[in-house]
PDB file of N, CA, C and O in Angstrom, chain B, residues numbered from 101:
ATOM      1  N   MET B 101       0.841  -1.179   0.000  1.00  0.00           N
ATOM      2  CA  MET B 101       0.000   0.000   0.000  1.00  0.00           C
ATOM      3  C   MET B 101       0.886   1.242   0.000  1.00  0.00           C
ATOM      4  O   MET B 101       1.835   1.346   0.777  1.00  0.00           O
ATOM      5  N   GLN B 102       0.561   2.171  -0.878  1.00  0.00           N
ATOM      6  CA  GLN B 102       1.318   3.424  -0.924  1.00  0.00           C
ATOM      7  C   GLN B 102       0.773   4.379   0.124  1.00  0.00           C
ATOM      8  O   GLN B 102      -0.374   4.261   0.555  1.00  0.00           O
ATOM      9  N   SER B 103       1.604   5.323   0.526  1.00  0.00           N
ATOM     10  CA  SER B 103       1.155   6.326   1.481  1.00  0.00           C
ATOM     11  C   SER B 103       1.583   7.701   0.989  1.00  0.00           C
ATOM     12  O   SER B 103       2.489   7.830   0.166  1.00  0.00           O
ATOM     13  N   VAL B 104       0.919   8.719   1.506  1.00  0.00           N
ATOM     14  CA  VAL B 104       1.247  10.103   1.178  1.00  0.00           C
ATOM     15  C   VAL B 104       1.364  10.883   2.474  1.00  0.00           C
ATOM     16  O   VAL B 104       0.837  10.474   3.508  1.00  0.00           O
ATOM     17  N   LYS B 105       2.049  11.994   2.411  1.00  0.00           N
ATOM     18  CA  LYS B 105       2.232  12.852   3.581  1.00  0.00           C
ATOM     19  C   LYS B 105       1.443  14.140   3.364  1.00  0.00           C
ATOM     20  O   LYS B 105       1.459  14.707   2.272  1.00  0.00           O
ATOM     21  N   VAL B 106       0.767  14.590   4.388  1.00  0.00           N
ATOM     22  CA  VAL B 106      -0.002  15.827   4.323  1.00  0.00           C
ATOM     23  C   VAL B 106       0.937  16.986   4.649  1.00  0.00           C
ATOM     24  O   VAL B 106       1.635  16.967   5.663  1.00  0.00           O
ATOM     25  N   SER B 107       0.944  18.003   3.770  1.00  0.00           N
ATOM     26  CA  SER B 107       1.823  19.162   3.990  1.00  0.00           C
ATOM     27  C   SER B 107       1.208  20.100   5.030  1.00  0.00           C
ATOM     28  O   SER B 107       0.085  19.884   5.486  1.00  0.00           O
ATOM     29  N   SER B 108       1.950  21.136   5.394  1.00  0.00           N
ATOM     30  CA  SER B 108       1.452  22.117   6.365  1.00  0.00           C
ATOM     31  C   SER B 108       0.227  22.864   5.830  1.00  0.00           C
ATOM     32  O   SER B 108      -0.541  23.434   6.604  1.00  0.00           O
ATOM     33  N   LYS B 109       0.047  22.859   4.501  1.00  0.00           N
ATOM     34  CA  LYS B 109      -1.130  23.489   3.881  1.00  0.00           C
ATOM     35  C   LYS B 109      -2.235  22.459   3.631  1.00  0.00           C
ATOM     36  O   LYS B 109      -3.177  22.728   2.886  1.00  0.00           O
ATOM     37  N   ARG B 110      -2.121  21.278   4.255  1.00  0.00           N
ATOM     38  CA  ARG B 110      -3.075  20.175   4.115  1.00  0.00           C
ATOM     39  C   ARG B 110      -3.161  19.657   2.685  1.00  0.00           C
ATOM     40  O   ARG B 110      -4.226  19.210   2.259  1.00  0.00           O
ATOM     41  N   GLN B 111      -2.080  19.706   1.946  1.00  0.00           N
ATOM     42  CA  GLN B 111      -2.028  19.201   0.583  1.00  0.00           C
ATOM     43  C   GLN B 111      -1.363  17.837   0.560  1.00  0.00           C
ATOM     44  O   GLN B 111      -0.508  17.528   1.390  1.00  0.00           O
ATOM     45  N   ILE B 112      -1.780  17.011  -0.426  1.00  0.00           N
ATOM     46  CA  ILE B 112      -1.141  15.720  -0.629  1.00  0.00           C
ATOM     47  C   ILE B 112      -0.728  15.608  -2.084  1.00  0.00           C
ATOM     48  O   ILE B 112      -1.248  16.325  -2.939  1.00  0.00           O
ATOM     49  N   THR B 113       0.200  14.717  -2.365  1.00  0.00           N
ATOM     50  CA  THR B 113       0.593  14.411  -3.734  1.00  0.00           C
ATOM     51  C   THR B 113       0.139  12.992  -4.026  1.00  0.00           C
ATOM     52  O   THR B 113       0.495  12.056  -3.310  1.00  0.00           O
ATOM     53  N   ILE B 114      -0.647  12.840  -5.079  1.00  0.00           N
ATOM     54  CA  ILE B 114      -1.138  11.516  -5.453  1.00  0.00           C
ATOM     55  C   ILE B 114      -0.011  10.794  -6.189  1.00  0.00           C
ATOM     56  O   ILE B 114       0.569  11.356  -7.118  1.00  0.00           O
ATOM     57  N   PRO B 115       0.306   9.575  -5.798  1.00  0.00           N
ATOM     58  CA  PRO B 115       1.391   8.838  -6.452  1.00  0.00           C
ATOM     59  C   PRO B 115       1.155   8.706  -7.960  1.00  0.00           C
ATOM     60  O   PRO B 115       0.025   8.523  -8.411  1.00  0.00           O
ATOM     61  N   SER B 116       2.245   8.802  -8.729  1.00  0.00           N
ATOM     62  CA  SER B 116       2.140   8.782 -10.184  1.00  0.00           C
ATOM     63  C   SER B 116       1.516   7.489 -10.702  1.00  0.00           C
ATOM     64  O   SER B 116       0.796   7.515 -11.701  1.00  0.00           O
ATOM     65  N   ASP B 117       1.778   6.355 -10.042  1.00  0.00           N
ATOM     66  CA  ASP B 117       1.161   5.087 -10.467  1.00  0.00           C
ATOM     67  C   ASP B 117      -0.367   5.177 -10.386  1.00  0.00           C
ATOM     68  O   ASP B 117      -1.068   4.742 -11.300  1.00  0.00           O
ATOM     69  N   ALA B 118      -0.867   5.732  -9.309  1.00  0.00           N
ATOM     70  CA  ALA B 118      -2.315   5.863  -9.130  1.00  0.00           C
ATOM     71  C   ALA B 118      -2.893   6.808 -10.179  1.00  0.00           C
ATOM     72  O   ALA B 118      -3.964   6.547 -10.729  1.00  0.00           O
ATOM     73  N   CYS B 119      -2.190   7.905 -10.459  1.00  0.00           N
ATOM     74  CA  CYS B 119      -2.660   8.856 -11.479  1.00  0.00           C
ATOM     75  C   CYS B 119      -2.732   8.196 -12.848  1.00  0.00           C
ATOM     76  O   CYS B 119      -3.699   8.384 -13.586  1.00  0.00           O
ATOM     77  N   ARG B 120      -1.717   7.431 -13.178  1.00  0.00           N
ATOM     78  CA  ARG B 120      -1.708   6.734 -14.473  1.00  0.00           C
ATOM     79  C   ARG B 120      -2.858   5.742 -14.569  1.00  0.00           C
ATOM     80  O   ARG B 120      -3.553   5.690 -15.583  1.00  0.00           O
ATOM     81  N   GLN B 121      -3.059   4.964 -13.527  1.00  0.00           N
ATOM     82  CA  GLN B 121      -4.122   3.960 -13.538  1.00  0.00           C
ATOM     83  C   GLN B 121      -5.506   4.586 -13.684  1.00  0.00           C
ATOM     84  O   GLN B 121      -6.377   4.026 -14.348  1.00  0.00           O
ATOM     85  N   LEU B 122      -5.707   5.737 -13.068  1.00  0.00           N
ATOM     86  CA  LEU B 122      -7.015   6.391 -13.082  1.00  0.00           C
ATOM     87  C   LEU B 122      -7.157   7.451 -14.162  1.00  0.00           C
ATOM     88  O   LEU B 122      -8.244   7.993 -14.360  1.00  0.00           O
ATOM     89  N   GLY B 123      -6.068   7.751 -14.861  1.00  0.00           N
ATOM     90  CA  GLY B 123      -6.123   8.772 -15.909  1.00  0.00           C
ATOM     91  C   GLY B 123      -6.217  10.181 -15.361  1.00  0.00           C
ATOM     92  O   GLY B 123      -6.752  11.069 -16.025  1.00  0.00           O
ATOM     93  N   ILE B 124      -5.708  10.399 -14.169  1.00  0.00           N
ATOM     94  CA  ILE B 124      -5.733  11.728 -13.550  1.00  0.00           C
ATOM     95  C   ILE B 124      -4.557  12.533 -14.078  1.00  0.00           C
ATOM     96  O   ILE B 124      -3.415  12.074 -14.051  1.00  0.00           O
ATOM     97  N   THR B 125      -4.846  13.741 -14.559  1.00  0.00           N
ATOM     98  CA  THR B 125      -3.790  14.623 -15.068  1.00  0.00           C
ATOM     99  C   THR B 125      -3.868  15.966 -14.349  1.00  0.00           C
ATOM    100  O   THR B 125      -4.845  16.259 -13.659  1.00  0.00           O
ATOM    101  N   ALA B 126      -2.830  16.773 -14.519  1.00  0.00           N
ATOM    102  CA  ALA B 126      -2.781  18.101 -13.890  1.00  0.00           C
ATOM    103  C   ALA B 126      -4.018  18.902 -14.288  1.00  0.00           C
ATOM    104  O   ALA B 126      -4.389  18.943 -15.461  1.00  0.00           O
ATOM    105  N   GLY B 127      -4.638  19.524 -13.321  1.00  0.00           N
ATOM    106  CA  GLY B 127      -5.817  20.350 -13.573  1.00  0.00           C
ATOM    107  C   GLY B 127      -7.131  19.619 -13.374  1.00  0.00           C
ATOM    108  O   GLY B 127      -8.181  20.257 -13.295  1.00  0.00           O
ATOM    109  N   ASP B 128      -7.100  18.281 -13.290  1.00  0.00           N
ATOM    110  CA  ASP B 128      -8.332  17.527 -13.044  1.00  0.00           C
ATOM    111  C   ASP B 128      -8.868  17.873 -11.654  1.00  0.00           C
ATOM    112  O   ASP B 128      -8.111  18.208 -10.744  1.00  0.00           O
ATOM    113  N   ARG B 129     -10.188  17.783 -11.516  1.00  0.00           N
ATOM    114  CA  ARG B 129     -10.807  18.032 -10.224  1.00  0.00           C
ATOM    115  C   ARG B 129     -11.228  16.699  -9.625  1.00  0.00           C
ATOM    116  O   ARG B 129     -11.647  15.786 -10.337  1.00  0.00           O
ATOM    117  N   LEU B 130     -11.111  16.603  -8.312  1.00  0.00           N
ATOM    118  CA  LEU B 130     -11.493  15.399  -7.586  1.00  0.00           C
ATOM    119  C   LEU B 130     -12.540  15.753  -6.537  1.00  0.00           C
ATOM    120  O   LEU B 130     -12.443  16.791  -5.883  1.00  0.00           O
ATOM    121  N   SER B 131     -13.532  14.896  -6.379  1.00  0.00           N
ATOM    122  CA  SER B 131     -14.505  15.054  -5.305  1.00  0.00           C
ATOM    123  C   SER B 131     -13.967  14.320  -4.083  1.00  0.00           C
ATOM    124  O   SER B 131     -13.316  13.282  -4.211  1.00  0.00           O
ATOM    125  N   VAL B 132     -14.237  14.853  -2.917  1.00  0.00           N
ATOM    126  CA  VAL B 132     -13.743  14.272  -1.670  1.00  0.00           C
ATOM    127  C   VAL B 132     -14.938  13.806  -0.840  1.00  0.00           C
ATOM    128  O   VAL B 132     -15.872  14.567  -0.590  1.00  0.00           O
ATOM    129  N   VAL B 133     -14.892  12.542  -0.420  1.00  0.00           N
ATOM    130  CA  VAL B 133     -15.938  11.964   0.418  1.00  0.00           C
ATOM    131  C   VAL B 133     -15.267  11.398   1.666  1.00  0.00           C
ATOM    132  O   VAL B 133     -14.238  10.729   1.578  1.00  0.00           O
ATOM    133  N   VAL B 134     -15.861  11.673   2.833  1.00  0.00           N
ATOM    134  CA  VAL B 134     -15.359  11.109   4.086  1.00  0.00           C
ATOM    135  C   VAL B 134     -16.327  10.014   4.502  1.00  0.00           C
ATOM    136  O   VAL B 134     -17.516  10.262   4.702  1.00  0.00           O
ATOM    137  N   ARG B 135     -15.800   8.789   4.632  1.00  0.00           N
ATOM    138  CA  ARG B 135     -16.587   7.635   5.075  1.00  0.00           C
ATOM    139  C   ARG B 135     -15.925   7.065   6.322  1.00  0.00           C
ATOM    140  O   ARG B 135     -14.822   6.521   6.266  1.00  0.00           O
ATOM    141  N   ASP B 136     -16.598   7.196   7.411  1.00  0.00           N
ATOM    142  CA  ASP B 136     -16.048   6.732   8.692  1.00  0.00           C
ATOM    143  C   ASP B 136     -14.646   7.316   8.862  1.00  0.00           C
ATOM    144  O   ASP B 136     -14.502   8.529   9.017  1.00  0.00           O
ATOM    145  N   ASP B 137     -13.610   6.473   8.835  1.00  0.00           N
ATOM    146  CA  ASP B 137     -12.242   6.982   8.998  1.00  0.00           C
ATOM    147  C   ASP B 137     -11.479   6.955   7.679  1.00  0.00           C
ATOM    148  O   ASP B 137     -10.249   6.930   7.679  1.00  0.00           O
ATOM    149  N   GLU B 138     -12.205   6.960   6.537  1.00  0.00           N
ATOM    150  CA  GLU B 138     -11.570   6.940   5.222  1.00  0.00           C
ATOM    151  C   GLU B 138     -11.809   8.250   4.480  1.00  0.00           C
ATOM    152  O   GLU B 138     -12.845   8.896   4.641  1.00  0.00           O
ATOM    153  N   LEU B 139     -10.847   8.618   3.679  1.00  0.00           N
ATOM    154  CA  LEU B 139     -10.958   9.755   2.774  1.00  0.00           C
ATOM    155  C   LEU B 139     -10.962   9.171   1.365  1.00  0.00           C
ATOM    156  O   LEU B 139      -9.979   8.559   0.948  1.00  0.00           O
ATOM    157  N   VAL B 140     -12.056   9.352   0.631  1.00  0.00           N
ATOM    158  CA  VAL B 140     -12.201   8.763  -0.694  1.00  0.00           C
ATOM    159  C   VAL B 140     -12.202   9.884  -1.731  1.00  0.00           C
ATOM    160  O   VAL B 140     -12.948  10.855  -1.603  1.00  0.00           O
ATOM    161  N   LEU B 141     -11.369   9.746  -2.753  1.00  0.00           N
ATOM    162  CA  LEU B 141     -11.299  10.724  -3.838  1.00  0.00           C
ATOM    163  C   LEU B 141     -11.913  10.116  -5.095  1.00  0.00           C
ATOM    164  O   LEU B 141     -11.626   8.972  -5.446  1.00  0.00           O
ATOM    165  N   HIS B 142     -12.758  10.890  -5.766  1.00  0.00           N
ATOM    166  CA  HIS B 142     -13.365  10.480  -7.028  1.00  0.00           C
ATOM    167  C   HIS B 142     -13.003  11.506  -8.089  1.00  0.00           C
ATOM    168  O   HIS B 142     -13.094  12.712  -7.856  1.00  0.00           O
ATOM    169  N   ARG B 143     -12.596  11.028  -9.242  1.00  0.00           N
ATOM    170  CA  ARG B 143     -12.310  11.946 -10.352  1.00  0.00           C
ATOM    171  C   ARG B 143     -13.627  12.516 -10.842  1.00  0.00           C
ATOM    172  O   ARG B 143     -14.575  11.776 -11.105  1.00  0.00           O
ATOM    173  N   ARG B 144     -13.684  13.832 -10.965  1.00  0.00           N
ATOM    174  CA  ARG B 144     -14.891  14.501 -11.454  1.00  0.00           C
ATOM    175  C   ARG B 144     -14.805  14.667 -12.958  1.00  0.00           C
ATOM    176  O   ARG B 144     -13.734  14.971 -13.483  1.00  0.00           O
ATOM    177  N   PRO B 145     -15.906  14.474 -13.661  1.00  0.00           N
ATOM    178  CA  PRO B 145     -15.905  14.733 -15.103  1.00  0.00           C
ATOM    179  C   PRO B 145     -15.563  16.190 -15.377  1.00  0.00           C
ATOM    180  O   PRO B 145     -15.847  17.072 -14.566  1.00  0.00           O
ATOM    181  N   ALA B 146     -14.947  16.432 -16.534  1.00  0.00           N
ATOM    182  CA  ALA B 146     -14.434  17.759 -16.863  1.00  0.00           C
ATOM    183  C   ALA B 146     -15.538  18.779 -17.139  1.00  0.00           C
ATOM    184  O   ALA B 146     -15.398  19.948 -16.780  1.00  0.00           O
ATOM    185  N   THR B 147     -16.637  18.352 -17.773  1.00  0.00           N
ATOM    186  CA  THR B 147     -17.665  19.313 -18.163  1.00  0.00           C
ATOM    187  C   THR B 147     -18.963  19.061 -17.398  1.00  0.00           C
ATOM    188  O   THR B 147     -19.192  17.973 -16.869  1.00  0.00           O
ATOM    189  N   ALA B 148     -19.794  20.080 -17.353  1.00  0.00           N
ATOM    190  CA  ALA B 148     -21.091  19.941 -16.686  1.00  0.00           C
ATOM    191  C   ALA B 148     -21.918  18.865 -17.384  1.00  0.00           C
ATOM    192  O   ALA B 148     -22.625  18.103 -16.724  1.00  0.00           O
ATOM    193  N   PHE B 149     -21.837  18.797 -18.700  1.00  0.00           N
ATOM    194  CA  PHE B 149     -22.566  17.789 -19.454  1.00  0.00           C
ATOM    195  C   PHE B 149     -22.172  16.386 -18.988  1.00  0.00           C
ATOM    196  O   PHE B 149     -23.036  15.537 -18.769  1.00  0.00           O
ATOM    197  N   GLU B 150     -20.882  16.146 -18.840  1.00  0.00           N
ATOM    198  CA  GLU B 150     -20.413  14.835 -18.388  1.00  0.00           C
ATOM    199  C   GLU B 150     -20.856  14.552 -16.951  1.00  0.00           C
ATOM    200  O   GLU B 150     -21.166  13.412 -16.605  1.00  0.00           O
ATOM    201  N   ARG B 151     -20.884  15.599 -16.113  1.00  0.00           N
ATOM    202  CA  ARG B 151     -21.309  15.407 -14.728  1.00  0.00           C
ATOM    203  C   ARG B 151     -22.798  15.077 -14.650  1.00  0.00           C
ATOM    204  O   ARG B 151     -23.214  14.341 -13.755  1.00  0.00           O
ATOM    205  N   LEU B 152     -23.607  15.603 -15.563  1.00  0.00           N
ATOM    206  CA  LEU B 152     -25.052  15.398 -15.525  1.00  0.00           C
ATOM    207  C   LEU B 152     -25.506  14.184 -16.335  1.00  0.00           C
ATOM    208  O   LEU B 152     -26.652  13.753 -16.206  1.00  0.00           O
ATOM    209  N   TRP B 153     -24.624  13.629 -17.168  1.00  0.00           N
ATOM    210  CA  TRP B 153     -24.991  12.512 -18.027  1.00  0.00           C
ATOM    211  C   TRP B 153     -25.526  11.356 -17.182  1.00  0.00           C
ATOM    212  O   TRP B 153     -24.889  10.932 -16.218  1.00  0.00           O
ATOM    213  N   GLY B 154     -26.686  10.859 -17.550  1.00  0.00           N
ATOM    214  CA  GLY B 154     -27.279   9.720 -16.861  1.00  0.00           C
ATOM    215  C   GLY B 154     -28.082  10.078 -15.628  1.00  0.00           C
ATOM    216  O   GLY B 154     -28.703   9.204 -15.023  1.00  0.00           O
ATOM    217  N   LEU B 155     -28.084  11.344 -15.243  1.00  0.00           N
ATOM    218  CA  LEU B 155     -28.846  11.763 -14.075  1.00  0.00           C
ATOM    219  C   LEU B 155     -30.330  11.521 -14.346  1.00  0.00           C
ATOM    220  O   LEU B 155     -30.861  12.026 -15.335  1.00  0.00           O
ATOM    221  N   GLY B 156     -30.985  10.786 -13.517  1.00  0.00           N
ATOM    222  CA  GLY B 156     -32.402  10.486 -13.704  1.00  0.00           C
ATOM    223  C   GLY B 156     -32.669   9.356 -14.683  1.00  0.00           C
ATOM    224  O   GLY B 156     -33.824   9.099 -15.020  1.00  0.00           O
ATOM    225  N   ALA B 157     -31.628   8.676 -15.147  1.00  0.00           N
ATOM    226  CA  ALA B 157     -31.811   7.590 -16.111  1.00  0.00           C
ATOM    227  C   ALA B 157     -32.706   6.495 -15.540  1.00  0.00           C
ATOM    228  O   ALA B 157     -33.425   5.828 -16.284  1.00  0.00           O
ATOM    229  N   HIS B 158     -32.663   6.309 -14.217  1.00  0.00           N
ATOM    230  CA  HIS B 158     -33.488   5.269 -13.594  1.00  0.00           C
ATOM    231  C   HIS B 158     -34.978   5.511 -13.816  1.00  0.00           C
ATOM    232  O   HIS B 158     -35.771   4.570 -13.777  1.00  0.00           O
ATOM    233  N   VAL B 159     -35.365   6.773 -14.049  1.00  0.00           N
ATOM    234  CA  VAL B 159     -36.768   7.109 -14.271  1.00  0.00           C
ATOM    235  C   VAL B 159     -37.270   6.454 -15.558  1.00  0.00           C
ATOM    236  O   VAL B 159     -38.430   6.049 -15.637  1.00  0.00           O
ATOM    237  N   TRP B 160     -36.404   6.352 -16.561  1.00  0.00           N
ATOM    238  CA  TRP B 160     -36.792   5.820 -17.864  1.00  0.00           C
ATOM    239  C   TRP B 160     -36.509   4.331 -18.006  1.00  0.00           C
ATOM    240  O   TRP B 160     -36.717   3.764 -19.079  1.00  0.00           O
ATOM    241  N   GLU B 161     -36.043   3.697 -16.953  1.00  0.00           N
ATOM    242  CA  GLU B 161     -35.706   2.283 -17.031  1.00  0.00           C
ATOM    243  C   GLU B 161     -36.948   1.461 -17.382  1.00  0.00           C
ATOM    244  O   GLU B 161     -37.942   1.492 -16.656  1.00  0.00           O
ATOM    245  N   GLY B 162     -36.888   0.734 -18.487  1.00  0.00           N
ATOM    246  CA  GLY B 162     -38.008  -0.109 -18.918  1.00  0.00           C
ATOM    247  C   GLY B 162     -39.141   0.657 -19.565  1.00  0.00           C
ATOM    248  O   GLY B 162     -40.204   0.084 -19.804  1.00  0.00           O
ATOM    249  N   VAL B 163     -38.951   1.941 -19.859  1.00  0.00           N
ATOM    250  CA  VAL B 163     -40.000   2.763 -20.463  1.00  0.00           C
ATOM    251  C   VAL B 163     -39.572   3.164 -21.860  1.00  0.00           C
ATOM    252  O   VAL B 163     -38.445   3.612 -22.072  1.00  0.00           O
ATOM    253  N   ASP B 164     -40.495   2.997 -22.825  1.00  0.00           N
ATOM    254  CA  ASP B 164     -40.229   3.459 -24.189  1.00  0.00           C
ATOM    255  C   ASP B 164     -40.622   4.934 -24.248  1.00  0.00           C
ATOM    256  O   ASP B 164     -41.804   5.255 -24.128  1.00  0.00           O
ATOM    257  N   PRO B 165     -39.650   5.844 -24.431  1.00  0.00           N
ATOM    258  CA  PRO B 165     -39.971   7.277 -24.406  1.00  0.00           C
ATOM    259  C   PRO B 165     -40.981   7.696 -25.477  1.00  0.00           C
ATOM    260  O   PRO B 165     -41.782   8.603 -25.252  1.00  0.00           O
ATOM    261  N   VAL B 166     -40.946   7.049 -26.622  1.00  0.00           N
ATOM    262  CA  VAL B 166     -41.890   7.401 -27.698  1.00  0.00           C
ATOM    263  C   VAL B 166     -43.309   7.034 -27.274  1.00  0.00           C
ATOM    264  O   VAL B 166     -44.226   7.845 -27.402  1.00  0.00           O
ATOM    265  N   GLU B 167     -43.492   5.819 -26.773  1.00  0.00           N
ATOM    266  CA  GLU B 167     -44.821   5.395 -26.313  1.00  0.00           C
ATOM    267  C   GLU B 167     -45.302   6.254 -25.142  1.00  0.00           C
ATOM    268  O   GLU B 167     -46.482   6.600 -25.067  1.00  0.00           O
ATOM    269  N   HIS B 168     -44.405   6.591 -24.247  1.00  0.00           N
ATOM    270  CA  HIS B 168     -44.758   7.432 -23.099  1.00  0.00           C
ATOM    271  C   HIS B 168     -45.247   8.800 -23.575  1.00  0.00           C
ATOM    272  O   HIS B 168     -46.253   9.312 -23.082  1.00  0.00           O
ATOM    273  N   THR B 169     -44.540   9.381 -24.522  1.00  0.00           N
ATOM    274  CA  THR B 169     -44.931  10.691 -25.055  1.00  0.00           C
ATOM    275  C   THR B 169     -46.279  10.612 -25.754  1.00  0.00           C
ATOM    276  O   THR B 169     -47.117  11.499 -25.591  1.00  0.00           O
ATOM    277  N   ARG B 170     -46.490   9.561 -26.529  1.00  0.00           N
ATOM    278  CA  ARG B 170     -47.788   9.385 -27.210  1.00  0.00           C
ATOM    279  C   ARG B 170     -48.921   9.269 -26.193  1.00  0.00           C
ATOM    280  O   ARG B 170     -49.975   9.881 -26.366  1.00  0.00           O
ATOM    281  N   ARG B 171     -48.707   8.483 -25.128  1.00  0.00           N
ATOM    282  CA  ARG B 171     -49.735   8.311 -24.120  1.00  0.00           C
ATOM    283  C   ARG B 171     -50.055   9.651 -23.438  1.00  0.00           C
ATOM    284  O   ARG B 171     -51.223   9.973 -23.217  1.00  0.00           O
ATOM    285  N   LEU B 172     -49.023  10.421 -23.110  1.00  0.00           N
ATOM    286  CA  LEU B 172     -49.253  11.734 -22.494  1.00  0.00           C
ATOM    287  C   LEU B 172     -50.018  12.663 -23.431  1.00  0.00           C
ATOM    288  O   LEU B 172     -50.918  13.387 -23.004  1.00  0.00           O
ATOM    289  N   ARG B 173     -49.648  12.636 -24.719  1.00  0.00           N
ATOM    290  CA  ARG B 173     -50.340  13.491 -25.699  1.00  0.00           C
ATOM    291  C   ARG B 173     -51.807  13.085 -25.815  1.00  0.00           C
ATOM    292  O   ARG B 173     -52.690  13.942 -25.836  1.00  0.00           O
ATOM    293  N   ASP B 174     -52.067  11.771 -25.890  1.00  0.00           N
ATOM    294  CA  ASP B 174     -53.446  11.290 -25.997  1.00  0.00           C
ATOM    295  C   ASP B 174     -54.265  11.677 -24.773  1.00  0.00           C
ATOM    296  O   ASP B 174     -55.413  12.101 -24.905  1.00  0.00           O
ATOM    297  N   GLU B 175     -53.684  11.535 -23.578  1.00  0.00           N
ATOM    298  CA  GLU B 175     -54.378  11.919 -22.358  1.00  0.00           C
ATOM    299  C   GLU B 175     -54.686  13.407 -22.350  1.00  0.00           C
ATOM    300  O   GLU B 175     -55.773  13.823 -21.948  1.00  0.00           O
ATOM    301  N   PHE B 176     -53.720  14.209 -22.799  1.00  0.00           N
ATOM    302  CA  PHE B 176     -53.906  15.662 -22.846  1.00  0.00           C
ATOM    303  C   PHE B 176     -55.037  16.017 -23.806  1.00  0.00           C
ATOM    304  O   PHE B 176     -55.905  16.833 -23.493  1.00  0.00           O
ATOM    305  N   GLU B 177     -55.010  15.386 -24.987  1.00  0.00           N
ATOM    306  CA  GLU B 177     -56.026  15.701 -25.996  1.00  0.00           C
ATOM    307  C   GLU B 177     -57.409  15.244 -25.540  1.00  0.00           C
ATOM    308  O   GLU B 177     -58.393  15.939 -25.793  1.00  0.00           O
ATOM    309  N   ARG B 178     -57.509  14.092 -24.872  1.00  0.00           N
ATOM    310  CA  ARG B 178     -58.806  13.638 -24.343  1.00  0.00           C
ATOM    311  C   ARG B 178     -59.335  14.610 -23.297  1.00  0.00           C
ATOM    312  O   ARG B 178     -60.535  14.877 -23.238  1.00  0.00           O
ATOM    313  N   GLY B 179     -58.441  15.134 -22.479  1.00  0.00           N
ATOM    314  CA  GLY B 179     -58.860  16.078 -21.446  1.00  0.00           C
ATOM    315  C   GLY B 179     -59.351  17.398 -22.010  1.00  0.00           C
ATOM    316  O   GLY B 179     -60.175  18.068 -21.388  1.00  0.00           O
ATOM    317  N   HIS B 180     -58.857  17.782 -23.181  1.00  0.00           N
ATOM    318  CA  HIS B 180     -59.259  19.041 -23.786  1.00  0.00           C
ATOM    319  C   HIS B 180     -60.387  18.874 -24.793  1.00  0.00           C
ATOM    320  O   HIS B 180     -60.865  19.873 -25.332  1.00  0.00           O
ATOM    321  N   ASP B 181     -60.832  17.650 -25.069  1.00  0.00           N
ATOM    322  CA  ASP B 181     -61.980  17.429 -25.965  1.00  0.00           C
ATOM    323  C   ASP B 181     -63.246  18.008 -25.348  1.00  0.00           C
ATOM    324  O   ASP B 181     -64.144  18.457 -26.059  1.00  0.00           O
ATOM    325  N   ASP B 182     -63.311  17.994 -24.011  1.00  0.00           N
ATOM    326  CA  ASP B 182     -64.484  18.526 -23.307  1.00  0.00           C
ATOM    327  C   ASP B 182     -64.627  20.023 -23.506  1.00  0.00           C
ATOM    328  O   ASP B 182     -65.734  20.551 -23.400  1.00  0.00           O
ATOM    329  N   ASP B 183     -63.529  20.726 -23.793  1.00  0.00           N
ATOM    330  CA  ASP B 183     -63.552  22.172 -23.944  1.00  0.00           C
ATOM    331  C   ASP B 183     -64.126  22.604 -25.275  1.00  0.00           C
ATOM    332  O   ASP B 183     -64.444  23.779 -25.457  1.00  0.00           O
ATOM    333  N   ARG B 184     -64.265  21.679 -26.207  1.00  0.00           N
ATOM    334  CA  ARG B 184     -64.724  22.045 -27.565  1.00  0.00           C
ATOM    335  C   ARG B 184     -66.199  22.062 -27.680  1.00  0.00           C
ATOM    336  O   ARG B 184     -66.731  22.350 -28.753  1.00  0.00           O
TER     337      ARG B 184
END
């Protein structure tokens, strides 16, 4: 197991082997999570689009978006038939 030393400014240097394995390069951002007595670092996607990709995907699991849209449109149109 590799170890790192915390500087007086609370900075650490990630070992080059770990950076290579994870594809971490200078300027990348990492998210920090504290779990019990562990400090976990996660590489953050570079763009907002990449960070949001897949958000809410579970909502569409097993649902055909085209059929869902058609059903919503039909329900909307049936509800407004009474107004005519």
